[in-house]
LUMDO-246427 format. One record per residue (C-alpha): x, y, z; residue in one letter. Coordinates in steps of 0.2 Angstrom, whole numbers, plus 5000, padded with zeros to 4 digits. Layout:
<sites>
XYZa/...
</sites>
This chain:
<sites>
500150005001m/501650115003k/502150054987r/500750124977q/500650294987c/502150344982r/502150294965k/500550384963a/501550554970e/502750524958r/501550504944m/500750674950w/502450744954r/502850704935k/501250754925t/500450894940k/498850824933l/497350864945e/496750674941i/498350614946h/498350724961y/496550674966s/497150494966i/498850534974y/497850614990k/496550464989d/497950354988s/498850435004l/497150445013r/496850265013t/498650215019f/498650345033n/496950275038v/497550085036e/499250145045l/497950185062g/497350025060k/498949935060a/499350025074r/498049995084q/498049825080s/499749815087f/499449895101f/497849825107s/498749635103n/500149705117l/498949755127i/497749635129n/499349495131s/500149585146n/498649635154l/499449545170n/500849615167n/501149795170t/503049785169r/502849765149t/501449905149l/502550015156f/503750005147a/502850005131t/502350165136v/503750215141e/504650175124r/502850265117l/503050445125t/504950475129n/506950415124p/507250245125p/508450235140n/510050155133q/511250065140i/513150145134a/513850075120s/515450055127e/514449905139m/514149815121l/515249685122s/515749525130d/516949575143s/515949695150k/514549555151c/516049455162n/516449615170e/514349625176f/514449425179a/516049455192s/515249585201f/513649535203f/514549355210s/515749465220e/514249585226k/513549425236i/515249355243n/515449525249n/514049515260i/514249335266r/516149355270k/515849525279a/514449435291i/514949355308s/514549185307t/514449045321s/515948915319p/514548775315s/512548745312y/512248685330a/510748785335e/510048755317v/510248565319r/509548545336h/507948665332i/506548555339r/505548505326p/503848555323q/503048435313y/502148285320q/503048125313k/501648065303e/501448245295d/502948235284t/502848245265m/503948135257s/503648135239a/502548225227f/500848185220e/500948155200e/499748275190i/498848235174d/498448345158s/496948455164k/497948515178i/499748555168l/498448655154e/497748765170e/499648785175i/500348815160v/499048955153q/499049045170h/500949055172l/501549225164k/501749235144s/503949315149s/505149225136t/506749165143c/508049175129y/508349005135l/506948955129d/506548845111t/504748945108l/504149085113p/502849075128t/501349145119y/501749015104f/502348895119f/500248905125k/499648905107r/500048725103v/500148645120l/499148525113n/500648465102c/501748465118l/500748385133e/501148215132a/503048275132d/502848385146l/501748295156l/503048145155e/504648275159v/503548365174v/503048195181n/504848115180a/505448275188s/504548225202l/504748055205l/506548045201s/506648195215g/507748275202t/507648455192f/508348455178p/510248535174n/509648615159s/508448725166l/509648805182k/510248935171t/509649095171a/510049235161v/510349405171v/509949585161k/510749715169p/509249845171l/509550035176l/508950085192k/508550285188k/508550335171r/509650485177n/511250385184l/512550355174d/512450205162n/514350175161t/514550135183i/514149935185l/513149985202s/511950085195n/511349925188y/510349775195r/510249635188p/508749565180i/508449375182s/507449255168n/507249085169l/506748935157p/504648935155f/504748735157i/505648765173g/504448865180k/502848755177i/503948655186i/504148755201e/502348775199k/501648595198v/502948575218v/502448745225f/500648705223n/500948545232q/501948625245l/501048765246n/499648645251k/500448545263y/500848675272l/499248765274n/498448625280s/499648585293n/499648775300g/501748795298y/501748975290l/501949125301d/500349185302n/500949335301f/501949305285q/500949395271s/502249395257g/501849265240f/500049205250r/498549165244p/497149295251h/498749395258h/499249555252s/500549705255t/498549785262e/498049655271t/499749665280a/499749865283l/497649865288i/498649735302k/499749865306i/498950025304i/497549965313n/498449905330d/499350095328i/497850165329r/496950065342l/498550125353n/498250305350s/496550275354e/497050215371s/498250325373g/500050255369k/501250285358i/501650165346s/503550145338v/503550055323l/505449995317v/505649955296l/507049805294l/508249825280d/509249665274l/510649665261s/510149545246a/509249455258a/508549315245f/510449315236d/511349255252t/510149115259v/511348975262d/510848815255h/511448705269n/510348805281i/508948805271l/508848605267l/508948565286e/507448705288r/506348615277l/506748455288e/506948485302n/505548635303l/504248575292v/504448395288g/505048385271l/505848225266s/506148075255g/505948105239m/505348295242v/507048355252i/507948275239k/506748345225w/507348525232f/509448465236r/509348435216s/508348605215y/509648725224l/511448635219e/512248665202g/511348815197r/512348975188g/511949115176y/512549225164y/512449405160v/511649435142s/511649625134i/511149635117g/511949495107e/513349495120h/513449385134k/514649325149s/515449155153k/514449055164w/514549085181t/514148955198s/512849015212m/513148935228t/512049035241c/510349085237g/508549045233v/508249095211p/507849255208q/506549245198g/505749085201s/504149025207i/504848945225l/506049085228a/504849175239p/504149035249l/505648975251l/506349125261f/505049135272s/505248945276l/507148985279y/506649145289m/505149035299l/506349055315p/506649245317l/504749245323s/505349145341q/506249295344i/504949425343m/503849305352r/505149305369k/505349475368n/503249535366q/503649625353i/502149645337a/502849595319y/502349575303h/503349515285s/503149525267y/504349405260a/506049465268d/505249645273d/505049645293t/504449765303q/504249755322i/503049875331y/502749895349l/501350025362a/502150105376l/501350235388s/501750425388p/502950415406n/503550225405d/504550205392y/505350045397s/504549925384p/506050035371i/507349925380d/506449765374s/506549825356l/508249875358c/508549705365q/507549615352c/508449705338i/510049655346d/509649465347e/508949475326i/510449555320n/511449405330s/510049265323w/510449355302m/512149345305c/512049155309e/511149125295n/512249215282f/510949375282l/511449545284q/510349675293l/510849855284n/510549965301k/511150125291e/509450095280k/508450015295t/507050155298e/505950205315v/504650295318i/503550335333a/501550365331f/500450475342g/500250635353n/501350775343k/502250825359d/502350625364e/503150595349v/504450735351l/504850675368k/504750455362v/506050535347n/507350585359a/507450435368y/507350335355l/508850445347d/509750425362s/509850235361r/510250255344g/508850225334l/508650375324t/506850415319t/505950495306k/504350605301n/503750485287q/504550315280v/503950215266r/503150035271n/502749915257l/502250065246g/501450175256v/502150335267i/501750335282l/501850505294e/501950515313t/500050575315d/499250445300l/498550585289s/499250495274f/499450665265s/501150625257s/500550475251h/499050545243v/500250675235k/501250535229a/500250465224v/499350615213t/500950645205k/501350495198s/499650465191a/499350635183y/501150605175y/500550425168h/498950515165l/499850625152k/500750505145n/499150405141i/498350565132a/499850565122r/499750395113i/497850385115r/497750435096g/498350255095f/497450165101v/495750105105s/494450165117s/494450005123q/496149975124d/496150165131l/495150135144e/496349975149k/497750075153l/496750195162v/496150035173h/498149995173a/499050145178f/498150275184i/496550145194a/497750035199s/498850175208r/497050255215v/496450075223d/498250035229y/498150005249c/496450115248n/496050015260g/496950115274l/496350295268l/494550245281t/493850405291g/495150525283l/494650715278p/493450735262k/494750865256k/496050715257t/495150605246i/494650735234r/496450755228q/496450575222l/494350565216q/495250725204l/496350625198i/494850495192q/493750635185n/495350675173a/495550505169a/493850505166a/493750665155r/495350595146i/494350425142l/492650525135t/493550675128r/492350755141t/492850955143r/493251045160k/491851155160s/490750985158e/489950915176h/490750755177i/489250655188t/488550595172p/490050545164v/490550435179l/488950355179r/489050325160s/490650245166l/490050135181h/491350215189w/491250215206l/492150375213p/493350345223v/492450365244i/491650245237f/492850135230r/493750125247i/492250085253d/491949935241f/493849875246k/493449845267v/491749805264l/492449675251l/493949595264l/492549615276v/491449475267y/492849375262k/493749365282s/492049295286l/491949175273n/493849105274g/494449185261l/495549315267g/497049295282p/496549235297k/497249405306y/496249515297i/494449375305a/495149395321d/494849585322m/493049555317l/491749485330t/489949425326e/488849535335y/487849405347k/486449505358p/486249445379n/484449395375r/483549335359p/483249475349l/482649515329r/484449545326s/484949385327l/485649285314g/485749425304s/487449435300s/488149585309q/489849615320l/489949685335e/490449855334i/491949895345p/491950065357r/493050185351v/493150395358h/494550475347t/494550505329k/495950385328q/494950235333g/493650285322e/494750275306c/495450105311a/494849955303f/494149875315s/492749995318y/492650065301y/492549905289a/490949845305t/490049985307r/490150005287s/489649815287w/488249835299n/487449975287q/487449865273l/485349765266p/485549595274e/485149535258e/487049595253i/487649515270r/487149345267c/487549325248a/487949135246k/489549175234t/491049305234l/490349335216v/488649395220t/489149485236f/490249585226k/489049615213c/487549655223r/488949785232l/489349865219k/487349875213t/487149965230h/488450095233l/488250125213f/486250165219s/487150285235c/488450365225a/487250425211f/485650445217i/484250505205e/
</sites>
C-alpha cells in the first residue's frame, strides 16, 4: 500500500495533472487510515496479552512517550558482560564474608521439629493433563532467551506438546531431580533510575529470567507444597508474602489498625522497618535444607528434589547479542523463580520466636520484616525490650548468613505530637534514629497517619502516567485506552485504599480529581462539563465508594475463609445477651471508640459499614453474588437519581 502511494505521488509530480493529484490524495488517505488501524491492532494485541504484566505495559507506554533508556555503547561487549557477572557475584560473596557467622550450624540442627511424625511430606503426587494445562495457561507469558519456543506460541501449541511435557514434569517429581538444563538463568542488567550514569556497574540491578518449562515444574511443586503447609499450619500467620488471600494491603491494614487502636488507648506506637541486604541471594543452602527437613517435615523424594533444585545452579549476563561466561551460584534462592519467596519464608520461620519471646508485635512480607510495640507516655521501658529484640535479630541474621542493614533500617513513632517528640528523643539516645515519615510496602506513613504525603505521591505519579496515556490515545482504540487507564491510574488510586478509611474529604478529593481527569481523557469530555454523568456512564464508583467497596469485600472474604486469619480476628460476630430480631442477621459487634483515630481503625470502620449494608448483601452465598450486589448498592448510593 505504501508502494502504491509513492507510485501515485511520483505520477502526480511528473504530470502535475489534477486527476493524478486526486488519485495521490486518495491513496495517501487510505494509507494513513490503514496505518492507524495497524497501529491500533498492534497495541491492542500487546495490551491484551500483557494485562496482568504491568511491567511490559509500562515499558510499552514509556517507549511511545519517552526516549528509550539506552545502555552505554561501551557496555555492549562480551568482556563487559563478564564484568557484570563478576560484579554481581562478588557483591554476594562480599556480603557473606562480612557476616559474622557462628562456627557451626548446631543451633539449626537442634531446633525442635514443629511437625508431628505422621505429617511428613515424603513424595509428590503425579499430575494429569488437565492440571498441567491449567498451570501453563495461568503462568505469565514471559519468554526466556533459553526457551526453544516463545511462551505465547508454546501455549498455543500446548496440545501437541502436552504428552511429552507431562512426562518430563512427572519424571522430575517421581525421581526427585530437577533437570540440569533448566537451572541456568539469563541475567539482564537494568538501570536502577533513568538519570543514573549508565557506565557505572553499581547503578544496575540484575533482572533474572528462567526457562519456562522450569517454571512449570516449579509451579506444580509450589502448589503441592503450599497445600501441605497450609493444611498443617506451618506457615507463619503474620507472613503475608506471596500467599493466597494475603497482600501488602492486608498486612498494612493489620499494622495500621493496631497502631490506631494504640492511639485510641492514649499510647504511643513505635514501628521499626528492618532492611536486609540482598536477602534472597545470601540464603545458605545447607541451612535451608535442614529447615525444610526439621521444621516442616519434608523427607524422602521431596527433600531430594529440593536438594537437586538448589544444587548446580548458575547464570550468565546477556546484553543485546553479547553474553558472559557461565557463573555458578553456591547460595541464595533463585531470583525470578516461583519457589523463591516461599522458600525464603520457610528459611525465616525461626525468626518469629525472637519477637514472641520479647513480646514484640511483628509482620512480614517476603523479606520485608517490621516490628512494633505500644508504650505509655510515662513508661519507656518497653523500648529496652525493643532494642534487645533488634540485637537478637541481628545475631540470628548473622548465624543464618543474612545481613541486617542498620543504616537503612527505619524507625517511626505514632501518636500525640508532643509525646512523639519525647519518644523520638529517647529513641535517638538509644541509637535508634527516628523519621517523621517512612515508605512501608509502597505506602508513605506519617506520625499522625494523615496519609497526606502518600496521597500527594499517588497524585503525582498518576498524573504523570495520565499525561503519557493522553499522548498516545490516538494510537489505541477507546476500549484499549480504558484498559490502560485501569492498569496505570485506577490501580494506583486503589492501591492500599483500605487504609484511607475515615480520612477528611479534602484528602480524598485529591484522589477523586485524578479519577475525574482520567474519565475526561477517556470520554474526551471538556473541563467545563459536569463529571458526575460521565462517571455514571462509565460505571465507575467515586473514590470514597471504592474505598468502602474494598473494605466491605475484605470483610466478606475474611468471614468466609477467603482472607487472612489476622483480619478475621478483628471481626467479632454480634451475639446479643437475649434473643432479638437481629440474631442470625450476619451483623458484627462494633467496638467502642472515643477518638478520631479509633473511628478510622479498620476494626471499627469496617464493622460499622458492614452492619449498615442490607441483609441480602451480607448474606450472599457466593463471592461473585456479593460483589455484584455490593457494587449495585454502592452505585445507587453514589448516583442518587
